[in-house]
C-alpha positions as CSV (number, residue, x, y, z in Angstrom):
1,M,28.3,9.4,-0.6
2,H,25.2,11.5,-1.6
3,A,21.9,9.5,-1.7
4,A,20.8,10.9,-4.9
5,G,23.9,12.5,-6.7
6,V,24.6,11.4,-10.4
7,V,27.7,12.3,-12.6
8,I,27.1,12.9,-16.1
9,A,29.8,13.2,-19.1
10,D,29.7,13.0,-22.8
11,R,31.7,9.7,-22.8
12,D,32.9,6.9,-20.1
13,L,33.5,8.5,-16.8
14,S,36.8,6.3,-16.4
15,D,38.1,8.5,-19.2
16,Y,38.2,11.5,-16.6
17,I,38.0,10.4,-13.2
18,P,38.8,7.4,-11.0
19,L,36.0,5.1,-10.2
20,C,35.3,2.5,-7.3
21,R,32.7,0.5,-5.8
22,D,30.7,1.8,-2.7
23,V,31.4,0.0,0.6
24,K,28.8,-2.8,0.0
25,G,30.3,-3.4,-3.4
26,N,27.3,-2.5,-5.3
27,D,27.2,0.9,-6.9
28,V,30.0,2.5,-8.8
29,I,30.9,5.8,-7.4
30,S,33.3,8.7,-8.1
31,Q,36.6,8.6,-6.0
32,Y,36.3,12.5,-6.5
33,A,34.1,14.7,-4.3
34,M,31.6,17.4,-5.8
35,G,34.1,20.3,-5.9
36,P,36.8,18.8,-8.2
37,L,34.0,17.2,-10.3
38,N,32.6,20.7,-11.1
39,D,36.3,22.0,-11.8
40,L,36.7,19.2,-14.3
41,G,33.6,20.4,-16.0
42,L,31.3,17.3,-15.2
43,L,27.8,17.7,-14.5
44,K,26.7,16.5,-11.2
45,M,23.0,16.3,-10.7
46,D,20.7,15.3,-7.6
47,F,17.8,13.2,-8.5
48,L,15.5,13.2,-5.5
49,G,12.2,11.0,-5.3
50,L,9.0,12.7,-3.8
51,K,6.4,10.5,-2.2
52,T,3.9,13.3,-3.0
53,L,4.3,12.6,-6.8
54,T,3.3,9.1,-6.1
55,V,0.2,10.3,-4.1
56,I,-0.7,12.7,-7.0
57,E,-0.4,9.8,-9.4
58,D,-2.5,7.5,-7.3
59,T,-5.1,10.3,-6.9
60,L,-5.2,10.9,-10.7
61,A,-5.6,7.1,-11.2
62,L,-8.7,7.3,-8.9
63,I,-10.1,10.3,-10.7
64,H,-9.8,8.8,-14.2
65,Q,-12.1,6.0,-13.1
66,R,-15.0,8.6,-13.4
67,E,-13.2,11.5,-15.4
68,Q,-10.9,10.0,-18.0
69,N,-10.0,13.3,-19.6
70,F,-8.9,15.1,-16.4
71,S,-5.5,16.5,-16.4
72,L,-3.4,18.6,-13.9
73,K,-2.1,20.6,-17.1
74,D,-5.5,21.8,-17.5
75,I,-6.4,23.2,-13.8
76,P,-6.2,27.0,-13.3
77,L,-3.5,28.5,-11.4
78,N,-5.8,30.9,-9.6
79,D,-8.3,28.7,-7.9
80,S,-9.9,30.4,-4.9
81,A,-10.9,27.1,-3.3
82,A,-7.3,25.7,-3.3
83,F,-5.9,29.2,-1.9
84,A,-8.7,29.2,0.8
85,L,-7.1,25.9,2.2
86,Y,-3.9,27.6,3.0
87,N,-5.7,30.6,4.5
88,R,-7.8,28.4,6.7
89,G,-4.8,26.2,7.9
90,E,-6.2,23.1,6.4
91,T,-2.9,21.8,5.1
92,I,-2.8,18.3,6.2
93,G,-1.6,16.6,2.9
94,L,-0.5,19.7,1.4
95,F,3.1,19.2,0.1
96,Q,5.6,21.3,2.2
97,M,2.8,22.8,4.4
98,E,2.2,20.1,7.1
99,S,4.1,21.2,9.9
100,G,2.8,23.4,12.6
101,G,4.7,26.4,12.0
102,M,4.2,26.3,8.3
103,T,0.5,25.9,8.9
104,S,0.3,28.8,11.2
105,L,2.3,31.0,8.6
106,S,0.0,30.1,5.8
107,K,-3.1,31.3,7.8
108,Q,-1.5,34.7,8.3
109,F,0.1,35.2,4.8
110,D,-3.2,35.8,3.0
111,V,-2.5,33.5,0.0
112,K,-4.1,35.0,-3.2
113,K,-1.9,33.7,-5.9
114,L,1.0,31.0,-6.9
115,D,3.7,33.3,-6.1
116,D,2.5,33.6,-2.4
117,I,3.0,30.1,-2.0
118,I,6.5,30.1,-3.7
119,A,7.3,32.8,-1.2
120,L,5.9,30.8,1.7
121,I,8.2,27.8,0.9
122,A,11.3,30.1,0.2
123,L,10.7,32.0,3.6
124,Y,10.2,29.1,5.9
125,R,13.6,28.1,6.5
126,P,16.4,29.0,9.0
127,G,17.8,32.5,8.4
128,P,14.9,33.9,6.1
129,M,12.2,33.3,8.9
130,E,13.5,36.4,10.5
131,L,12.2,38.3,7.4
132,I,8.7,36.9,7.9
133,P,7.3,39.6,10.1
134,E,8.6,42.4,7.7
135,Y,7.4,40.5,4.7
136,V,3.7,39.9,6.0
137,K,3.5,43.7,7.2
138,A,4.6,45.0,3.7
139,K,2.3,42.5,2.0
140,K,-0.7,43.6,3.9
141,G,0.2,47.3,3.5
142,I,0.8,47.7,7.3
143,T,4.1,49.1,6.6
144,P,5.4,51.0,3.5
145,I,7.6,49.0,1.0
146,K,11.2,50.5,1.1
147,Y,13.8,50.3,-1.6
148,L,17.7,51.3,-1.0
149,H,17.7,52.4,-4.6
150,P,15.0,53.0,-7.2
151,L,16.4,50.3,-9.5
152,L,15.7,47.7,-6.9
153,E,12.0,48.2,-7.2
154,S,11.7,46.3,-10.5
155,I,13.7,43.3,-9.0
156,C,11.9,43.2,-5.4
157,A,8.5,44.5,-6.2
158,D,6.9,41.1,-6.3
159,T,8.5,40.3,-2.9
160,Y,7.4,43.6,-1.3
161,G,10.9,45.0,-1.1
162,V,12.4,41.8,0.6
163,M,15.0,39.8,-1.2
164,I,14.2,36.2,-0.8
165,Y,15.5,34.4,-3.9
166,Q,19.2,33.9,-5.0
167,E,18.0,35.1,-8.5
168,Q,17.2,38.6,-7.0
169,V,20.7,38.9,-5.7
170,M,22.0,38.2,-9.0
171,A,19.7,40.4,-10.8
172,A,20.6,43.3,-8.6
173,A,24.3,42.9,-9.3
174,S,23.6,42.8,-12.9
175,K,21.2,45.8,-12.8
176,L,23.2,48.0,-10.4
177,G,26.9,47.0,-10.8
178,G,26.8,46.1,-14.6
179,Y,27.9,42.3,-13.9
180,S,27.2,39.8,-16.3
181,L,24.6,36.9,-15.2
182,A,27.7,34.6,-15.2
183,Q,29.8,37.1,-13.0
184,A,26.6,37.5,-10.9
185,D,26.5,34.1,-10.0
186,L,30.1,33.9,-9.0
187,L,29.3,37.0,-6.6
188,R,26.5,35.0,-5.1
189,R,28.7,31.9,-4.6
190,A,31.3,34.1,-2.8
191,M,28.9,35.7,-0.7
192,G,27.4,32.4,0.4
193,K,30.8,31.1,1.3
194,K,31.6,34.1,3.3
195,D,35.3,34.2,1.9
196,K,36.8,37.4,3.2
197,E,39.4,37.8,0.6
198,K,37.1,37.2,-2.3
199,M,34.6,39.5,-0.7
200,A,36.9,42.5,-0.5
201,K,37.8,42.0,-4.1
202,E,34.0,41.8,-5.1
203,R,33.2,44.8,-3.1
204,R,35.5,47.0,-5.0
205,N,34.4,45.5,-8.3
206,F,30.8,46.3,-7.3
207,I,31.3,49.6,-6.1
208,E,33.1,50.5,-9.4
209,G,30.6,49.0,-11.4
210,C,27.7,50.9,-9.6
211,A,29.5,54.0,-10.3
212,R,30.3,53.2,-13.8
213,T,26.9,51.9,-14.9
214,N,24.6,53.9,-12.8
215,K,26.6,56.6,-11.2
216,I,25.8,55.4,-7.7
217,P,27.9,57.2,-4.9
218,E,30.3,54.7,-3.0
219,K,28.4,55.3,0.3
220,K,25.2,54.0,-1.3
221,A,27.0,51.3,-3.3
222,N,28.6,50.0,0.1
223,A,24.9,49.9,1.7
224,I,23.5,48.0,-1.2
225,F,26.5,45.7,-1.1
226,D,26.0,44.9,2.5
227,L,22.2,44.3,1.8
228,L,23.2,41.8,-1.3
229,E,25.6,40.2,1.1
230,K,23.0,39.6,3.9
231,F,20.4,38.1,1.5
232,A,22.9,36.0,-0.5
233,G,23.9,34.1,3.0
234,Y,20.5,32.4,2.9
235,G,18.6,33.4,-0.3
236,F,16.7,30.4,-1.8
237,N,16.9,29.3,-5.3
238,K,13.5,30.5,-6.8
239,S,13.3,27.7,-9.6
240,H,13.5,25.3,-6.8
241,S,10.8,27.0,-4.5
242,A,8.7,27.5,-7.8
243,A,8.8,23.8,-8.6
244,Y,7.8,22.8,-5.0
245,G,5.1,25.7,-5.0
246,V,3.4,24.2,-8.1
247,I,3.4,20.6,-6.6
248,S,1.9,22.1,-3.2
249,Y,-0.7,23.9,-5.2
250,Q,-1.7,20.9,-7.1
251,T,-2.1,19.0,-4.1
252,A,-4.3,21.9,-2.8
253,Y,-6.4,21.9,-5.8
254,L,-6.9,18.2,-5.7
255,K,-7.9,18.2,-2.0
256,A,-10.3,21.1,-2.8
257,H,-12.0,19.6,-5.8
258,Y,-11.5,15.8,-5.4
259,P,-11.2,15.4,-1.5
260,V,-12.2,11.7,-1.5
261,E,-9.9,10.6,-4.3
262,F,-6.9,12.8,-2.9
263,M,-7.5,11.5,0.8
264,A,-7.4,7.9,-0.6
265,G,-4.2,8.5,-2.3
266,L,-2.6,9.9,0.8
267,L,-3.8,7.0,3.0
268,S,-2.6,4.6,0.4
269,N,0.9,5.9,0.6
270,E,1.1,5.2,4.3
271,I,-0.2,1.9,4.5
272,N,2.9,1.0,6.7
273,N,2.4,3.9,9.0
274,T,-0.6,3.5,11.3
275,E,0.3,6.8,13.2
276,K,0.2,8.7,9.9
277,I,-3.1,6.8,9.0
278,S,-4.4,8.2,12.1
279,V,-3.8,11.7,11.6
280,F,-5.3,11.5,7.8
281,V,-8.4,9.6,9.2
282,G,-8.9,12.4,11.5
283,E,-8.7,15.0,8.5
284,C,-11.2,12.9,6.6
285,K,-13.7,13.0,9.5
286,R,-13.2,16.8,9.7
287,M,-13.9,17.1,6.0
288,G,-16.9,14.8,6.3
289,I,-15.5,11.9,4.5
290,S,-16.4,8.6,6.2
291,I,-13.7,5.7,6.6
292,L,-15.3,2.4,6.1
293,P,-13.9,-0.6,8.0
294,P,-11.9,-3.4,6.1
295,D,-13.9,-5.9,4.4
296,I,-12.6,-9.0,2.8
297,N,-15.1,-8.9,0.0
298,K,-15.1,-5.1,-0.4
299,S,-11.8,-3.8,0.3
300,G,-8.9,-3.4,-2.4
301,L,-5.3,-3.6,-1.8
302,K,-5.2,0.0,-0.8
303,F,-7.6,2.7,0.4
304,T,-10.3,3.3,-2.3
305,P,-13.3,5.6,-2.9
306,E,-16.9,4.1,-2.2
307,T,-20.1,5.8,-2.3
308,V,-22.6,4.8,0.4
309,A,-26.3,6.1,1.1
310,A,-26.6,8.4,4.0
311,G,-30.0,7.0,5.0
312,S,-31.5,3.6,5.4
313,D,-35.1,4.1,5.0
314,R,-36.5,2.6,2.0
315,R,-39.4,4.9,1.7
316,A,-36.9,7.3,0.5
317,Q,-36.2,5.3,-2.7
318,G,-38.8,7.3,-4.7
319,D,-37.2,10.6,-4.2
320,G,-34.1,10.1,-6.4
321,A,-32.7,13.7,-6.2
322,Q,-33.1,13.8,-2.4
323,R,-31.4,10.5,-2.1
324,A,-28.6,11.3,-4.6
325,A,-27.9,14.5,-2.6
326,L,-27.7,12.4,0.7
327,Q,-25.3,10.0,-0.7
328,Q,-22.0,9.9,1.0
329,N,-18.7,9.7,-0.4
330,A,-16.6,7.4,1.7
331,I,-13.1,5.6,1.7
332,R,-13.0,2.1,2.1
333,Y,-10.0,0.9,4.2
334,G,-7.3,-1.1,2.2
335,L,-6.4,-4.6,3.5
336,A,-2.8,-4.1,3.0
337,A,-3.0,-1.3,5.5
338,I,-4.0,-3.8,8.2
339,K,-0.9,-4.5,10.3
340,H,0.4,-8.2,10.1
341,V,-1.6,-9.3,7.0
342,G,1.1,-8.8,4.4
343,E,0.5,-7.0,1.0
344,A,1.5,-10.1,-1.0
345,A,-1.0,-12.4,0.9
346,M,-3.7,-9.7,0.4
347,E,-3.1,-9.5,-3.4
348,T,-3.5,-13.2,-3.4
349,A,-6.8,-13.0,-1.5
350,I,-8.1,-10.2,-3.8
351,R,-7.0,-12.1,-7.0
352,E,-8.9,-15.2,-5.6
353,R,-11.9,-13.1,-4.9
354,E,-11.9,-11.3,-8.4
355,Q,-11.6,-14.8,-10.1
356,R,-14.1,-17.0,-8.2
357,G,-16.3,-14.7,-6.4
358,D,-16.7,-13.4,-2.8
359,F,-15.6,-15.3,0.2
360,T,-18.7,-16.8,2.2
361,S,-16.9,-17.7,5.4
362,L,-13.7,-17.9,7.2
363,E,-13.3,-21.5,6.1
364,D,-13.9,-20.6,2.5
365,L,-11.2,-18.2,2.6
366,C,-8.7,-20.6,4.1
367,T,-9.6,-23.5,1.6
368,R,-9.2,-21.4,-1.2
369,L,-5.9,-19.9,-0.4
370,D,-2.6,-21.7,0.1
371,S,-2.1,-22.5,3.8
372,R,1.1,-20.6,3.8
373,V,-0.9,-17.6,2.7
374,A,-3.7,-18.2,5.2
375,N,-1.9,-18.4,8.2
376,R,-3.0,-17.8,11.7
377,K,-1.4,-14.4,12.3
378,M,-3.0,-13.2,9.2
379,L,-6.5,-14.4,10.2
380,E,-6.3,-13.1,13.9
381,S,-5.4,-9.4,12.4
382,L,-8.4,-9.8,9.7
383,I,-10.8,-10.8,12.3
384,K,-9.5,-8.3,15.0
385,A,-9.8,-5.5,12.2
386,G,-13.2,-6.4,11.5
387,A,-12.8,-7.7,8.0
388,F,-15.2,-10.8,8.5
389,D,-17.9,-8.5,10.4
390,F,-20.2,-9.3,7.1
391,L,-20.7,-12.8,8.4
392,G,-22.7,-11.3,11.5
393,R,-20.8,-13.4,14.1
394,D,-19.2,-12.2,17.2
395,R,-15.6,-11.5,16.6
396,S,-14.5,-13.3,19.5
397,E,-16.6,-16.3,18.6
398,L,-15.0,-16.2,14.9
399,F,-11.6,-15.8,16.6
400,S,-12.0,-19.1,18.5
401,C,-12.7,-21.0,15.3
402,I,-9.3,-20.0,13.7
403,D,-7.5,-23.4,14.4
404,D,-10.5,-25.3,12.7
405,A,-10.1,-23.0,9.8
406,V,-6.4,-23.4,9.5
407,M,-6.7,-27.2,9.9
408,A,-9.3,-27.1,7.1
409,S,-6.9,-25.1,4.9
410,A,-3.9,-27.6,5.5
411,A,-6.3,-30.5,4.6
412,A,-7.5,-28.8,1.4
413,Q,-3.8,-27.9,0.5
414,R,-3.0,-31.8,1.1
415,D,-5.7,-32.9,-1.2
416,R,-4.9,-30.5,-3.8
417,L,-1.1,-31.7,-3.7
418,A,-2.7,-35.5,-4.0
419,G,-4.8,-34.6,-6.8
420,Q,-8.2,-35.2,-4.9
421,V,-11.1,-33.1,-5.6
422,S,-14.2,-33.2,-3.5
423,L,-17.3,-34.0,-5.4
424,F,-18.9,-30.8,-4.3
425,D,-15.7,-28.5,-4.7
426,E,-17.0,-26.7,-7.8
427,A,-20.6,-26.6,-6.8
428,T,-20.6,-25.4,-3.3
429,A,-18.4,-23.3,-1.0
430,P,-17.8,-24.3,2.9
431,T,-20.8,-23.3,4.7
432,G,-18.8,-22.1,7.9
433,S,-17.6,-23.7,11.0
434,R,-19.8,-24.9,13.8
435,K,-20.3,-22.0,16.2
436,R,-18.2,-22.1,19.3
437,Q,-19.1,-20.8,22.8
438,A,-16.7,-17.8,23.4
439,T,-16.6,-15.0,25.9
440,P,-17.3,-11.8,24.0
441,W,-14.6,-9.3,24.0
442,S,-15.1,-6.1,26.1
443,E,-15.9,-2.8,24.2
444,H,-12.1,-1.8,25.4
445,E,-10.7,-4.9,23.9
446,K,-12.4,-4.7,20.7
447,L,-11.6,-1.1,20.2
448,S,-8.0,-1.7,21.2
449,F,-7.5,-4.1,18.6
450,E,-8.9,-1.8,16.1
451,K,-6.6,1.0,17.1
452,E,-3.6,-1.5,17.3
453,L,-4.1,-2.8,13.6
454,L,-5.8,0.0,11.9
455,G,-4.4,3.1,13.5
456,F,-7.8,4.3,14.5
457,Y,-11.2,3.4,15.9
458,V,-13.8,1.8,13.5
459,S,-16.8,0.3,15.5
460,G,-16.9,3.1,18.2
461,H,-14.7,5.0,20.2
462,P,-13.6,4.8,24.0
463,L,-15.1,8.3,24.5
464,D,-18.6,7.9,22.9
465,A,-20.2,7.6,26.1
466,Y,-18.7,10.5,27.5
467,T,-19.8,13.0,24.6
468,D,-22.2,15.0,26.7
469,I,-19.8,15.4,29.8
470,F,-17.2,16.6,27.4
471,A,-19.8,19.2,26.0
472,A,-20.9,20.3,29.5
473,K,-17.3,20.7,30.7
474,N,-15.9,22.4,28.0
475,Y,-12.7,20.8,28.0
476,R,-9.8,21.9,25.4
477,S,-8.8,19.6,23.0
478,I,-5.4,18.3,22.8
479,A,-4.6,19.7,19.3
480,S,-5.4,23.4,20.8
481,L,-2.8,23.1,23.5
482,G,-0.3,23.9,20.8
483,G,-1.5,27.4,20.7
484,L,-0.6,28.0,24.3
485,D,2.6,29.3,25.9
486,D,5.1,27.2,27.7
487,R,4.1,26.5,31.6
488,A,0.4,27.5,30.6
489,P,-2.1,26.0,32.7
490,F,-4.9,23.7,30.9
491,K,-8.0,21.1,31.6
492,I,-8.2,18.2,29.2
493,A,-10.0,14.9,29.2
494,G,-9.3,11.8,27.3
495,A,-8.8,8.0,27.6
496,I,-5.4,6.5,28.9
497,V,-3.8,4.8,26.2
498,E,-0.6,3.6,28.0
499,V,0.9,4.0,31.7
500,E,4.6,3.8,32.3
501,K,5.3,3.5,35.9
502,K,9.0,4.5,37.0
503,F,10.9,5.7,40.0
504,T,12.9,8.8,40.5
505,R,16.8,8.4,40.4
506,K,17.6,9.9,43.5
507,E,15.0,9.2,46.0
508,G,13.3,6.1,44.4
509,K,9.8,7.5,44.6
510,P,7.2,6.0,42.1
511,F,6.0,8.4,39.3
512,A,4.3,7.7,35.9
513,V,4.3,8.7,32.2
514,V,0.9,8.7,30.7
515,W,-0.3,8.9,27.3
516,I,-4.0,10.2,27.0
517,E,-5.9,10.7,23.8
518,D,-9.0,12.4,22.7
519,R,-10.6,11.9,19.4
520,A,-8.1,13.3,17.3
521,D,-4.7,13.6,19.4
522,M,-2.5,12.2,21.8
523,L,-0.6,13.9,24.7
524,E,2.5,12.6,26.9
525,V,1.7,13.7,30.5
526,V,4.3,13.2,33.6
527,V,2.5,12.3,36.7
528,W,5.2,13.1,39.5
529,N,5.2,11.4,42.9
530,E,2.7,13.7,44.9
531,V,-0.1,13.5,42.3
532,Y,0.8,9.8,41.5
533,L,0.1,8.7,45.1
534,K,-3.2,10.2,44.9
535,A,-4.2,9.0,41.4
536,A,-2.4,5.6,41.1
537,A,-5.8,3.8,41.2
538,A,-7.0,5.6,38.2
539,L,-4.0,5.2,36.0
540,V,-5.2,2.4,34.0
541,A,-5.1,1.9,30.3
542,G,-8.8,2.5,28.9
543,R,-9.9,4.5,31.8
544,V,-11.2,8.0,31.0
545,I,-9.7,10.9,33.1
546,E,-9.8,14.5,33.6
547,I,-6.3,16.1,33.8
548,R,-5.5,19.9,35.0
549,G,-1.7,20.5,34.5
550,T,0.9,22.7,33.0
551,L,2.3,22.7,29.4
552,D,5.9,21.7,28.7
553,K,7.0,23.1,25.2
554,R,10.7,23.0,25.6
555,D,10.9,20.2,23.0
556,E,9.3,20.4,19.7
557,I,6.5,18.1,20.6
558,P,4.7,19.4,23.5
559,R,4.3,17.5,26.8
560,A,2.4,18.2,29.9
561,V,2.7,17.9,33.8
562,A,-0.2,16.7,35.7
563,Q,-1.2,18.8,38.7
564,E,-4.7,17.0,39.4
565,I,-6.3,13.8,37.9
566,R,-9.7,12.7,38.5
567,T,-11.6,9.7,37.1
568,L,-14.8,10.5,34.8
569,S,-17.9,8.2,34.7
570,P,-20.2,8.1,31.7
571,R,-23.5,9.5,32.1
572,K,-26.3,6.9,31.7
573,P,-28.7,7.6,28.7
574,N,-32.4,8.2,29.0
575,G,-34.4,5.1,27.9
576,A,-32.9,1.9,26.9
577,E,-29.7,1.3,25.4
578,G,-29.8,2.1,21.6
579,S,-33.1,3.9,22.1
580,T,-33.8,6.3,19.2
581,D,-37.2,7.6,20.3
582,K,-38.3,10.9,18.9
583,E,-37.5,12.8,22.2
584,S,-33.8,11.9,21.8
585,A,-33.5,12.4,18.0
586,V,-32.6,15.7,16.3
587,L,-35.0,16.3,13.7
588,L,-34.2,18.5,10.6
589,Q,-37.1,19.8,8.3
590,F,-36.6,20.6,4.8
591,S,-39.1,22.2,2.2
592,P,-39.7,21.0,-1.4
593,A,-37.5,23.8,-2.5
594,T,-34.5,22.4,-0.7
595,T,-31.4,22.1,-3.1
596,G,-28.7,19.5,-3.4
597,D,-26.1,21.8,-2.3
598,E,-28.2,22.7,0.8
599,L,-28.3,19.1,1.8
600,R,-24.5,18.7,1.0
601,E,-24.1,21.4,3.5
602,V,-25.9,19.7,6.1
603,R,-24.2,16.6,5.7
604,R,-20.9,18.4,6.2
605,I,-22.3,20.1,9.3
606,L,-23.5,16.9,10.9
607,A,-20.2,15.2,10.2
608,S,-18.4,17.7,12.1
609,S,-19.8,16.8,15.5
610,P,-20.1,13.2,15.9
611,G,-21.8,11.8,18.8
612,R,-24.7,9.5,20.0
613,R,-27.9,11.6,19.1
614,P,-29.5,10.1,16.2
615,V,-30.8,12.4,13.4
616,R,-34.0,12.2,11.6
617,L,-34.7,14.1,8.3
618,L,-38.3,15.4,7.4
619,F,-38.9,16.2,3.9
620,D,-42.1,18.3,3.1
621,R,-43.5,17.6,-0.3
622,E,-45.9,19.6,-2.6
623,S,-48.3,16.7,-2.3
624,G,-48.6,17.2,1.3
625,N,-47.2,13.9,2.5
626,A,-44.0,14.6,4.5
627,L,-41.2,11.9,4.0
628,R,-39.3,10.8,7.2
629,L,-36.1,9.0,7.1
630,D,-33.0,8.3,9.4
631,A,-29.9,9.8,8.4
632,G,-28.1,6.6,9.6
633,T,-25.7,5.9,12.7
634,E,-22.9,7.4,10.8
635,F,-24.5,11.0,11.2
636,S,-25.4,10.7,14.9
637,V,-24.4,14.0,16.5
638,N,-23.3,15.6,19.7
639,L,-25.8,18.6,19.8
640,T,-23.7,21.3,20.9
641,R,-24.7,24.9,20.7
642,D,-22.3,25.6,18.1
643,L,-24.1,22.8,16.1
644,E,-27.5,24.2,17.0
645,E,-26.4,27.5,15.5
646,K,-25.2,25.9,12.5
647,L,-28.6,23.9,11.9
648,S,-30.9,26.6,12.8
649,R,-32.3,26.8,9.4
650,W,-33.5,23.4,9.6
651,L,-33.6,22.4,13.3
652,V,-37.0,21.4,14.6
653,P,-37.0,22.5,18.5
654,A,-37.4,19.6,20.8
655,E,-40.9,19.7,22.8
656,P,-40.6,20.6,26.4
């Protein structure tokens, strides 16, 4: 049974065909297959649902909160910023463009118009892929465009002499062989099915038609038929490709011009997929969009845009233009995206919050919600994810108070059922539980909980303390390994996520499979016995290691084989922990003529290289009094040579 097939007729289907129930006894289905249905003249349509359409609708709903009249019907179809995303390979979230192969192709394709996107989608499939080098060379003028007959130029000029659409095959049969479009469609179908008997008959008809219509010699007509037969075998329906191309372009336009709303829409449609969330969060960071942690009083059900000030220095309040330019668009993590909390429970919590105000404590949440909603599993997940950090209490200490809070919730529920109301129910909220002695979670435990429940790290990263080492050692990123050949050597570093210890089948020798991650990606590494025996003590989850190895690209997802493993230790910072003295801070200086666009550019540059070095901003004013402010911890950087070059216009050299 086709998952999306629908049969349509002008009256009750039982007048034409036998019907039955499906195997589950639910849906009514046809007892005839597709072929007989077509022969009877019935219309079979495939109605496919696209998640991308929901992403677009969610994005538009967020845009309409600030631009009520925005409509995709009004956007230009030649937007250079949208095309630039394809050409730079920034295709995460772009419909039909997210695979590694499609991203690579779009970078070499030089997208300049909507037709280029339509062609991209049609070419990147088994069969037409062999035409890609020929198409790209002809498009860029590297090789001349050739036509087997001058009449083919009007049909294939837009695709640089290469037939990539079924409509082109039909047009060629019509123009050269005198076929009607209906006859041309039958020819295309026969070519696609490779029916030898029908093809021999069609070849004779085509040769006769070419001679009769355009006086084309038999030898040339045979060559043209061979060409049509080749392309008809895998030509793509242009109307299908065009529909997909328009949707892809719309996602590119939204990402280029409304990046916060678009990324929030993408994230909201993956609330049950923490792996996908992790990919999108990485893309947000690359784009300079901060992801704010979940907050029981600020988060919506899904991901929502939020504006936060980049600097925390109150002295900057008088400089409205400069503060506005330094405002940072961010996305607040949605409560329903936290694992193990339940969407219905979070809907209830948000509705209670909107009706009666913010929650003031863990106990306040529990007593205001039904005890079946505020269960232990939900509370554990909310605390581990940081949704109660606004209370200023250590997560482990708050975690130890869950039993008291659950009991308070159950007692309040019993009182409500019994009709008892506390004298102060309407006047005051619970003040919070008595503080308990609890062993603080280690940084590794805290971050591991965040990664498990949210899909990424919020309060830090296991590699934060190793930023300087990574910069000095010039390790490859895991993402860059995709560009290497099979068996190529490499050197990477990262934190161990998981270790699976095994034994070889024949000799029973111990080895391990290790999953290691850097700030953006994860890699599976096989550690065979010889290396394993030397490095076994280092293979512990949370440990940061350096791996020299070789790449294994036999499967779609690259893996690696370790040749050498060694443990890395973080360098001790100069001065006390958390020190932000002026020697360690990166100082950027701005003249009175500095524009908002310039400050936004600085913000993007800083966000592209996160690290531990704090950033201070120095604004020269015409009055002569300079204004200093801290950019905020979210803009702390790893001051690499590349970043120094990008910031050179504003960077104040450090004193020797």
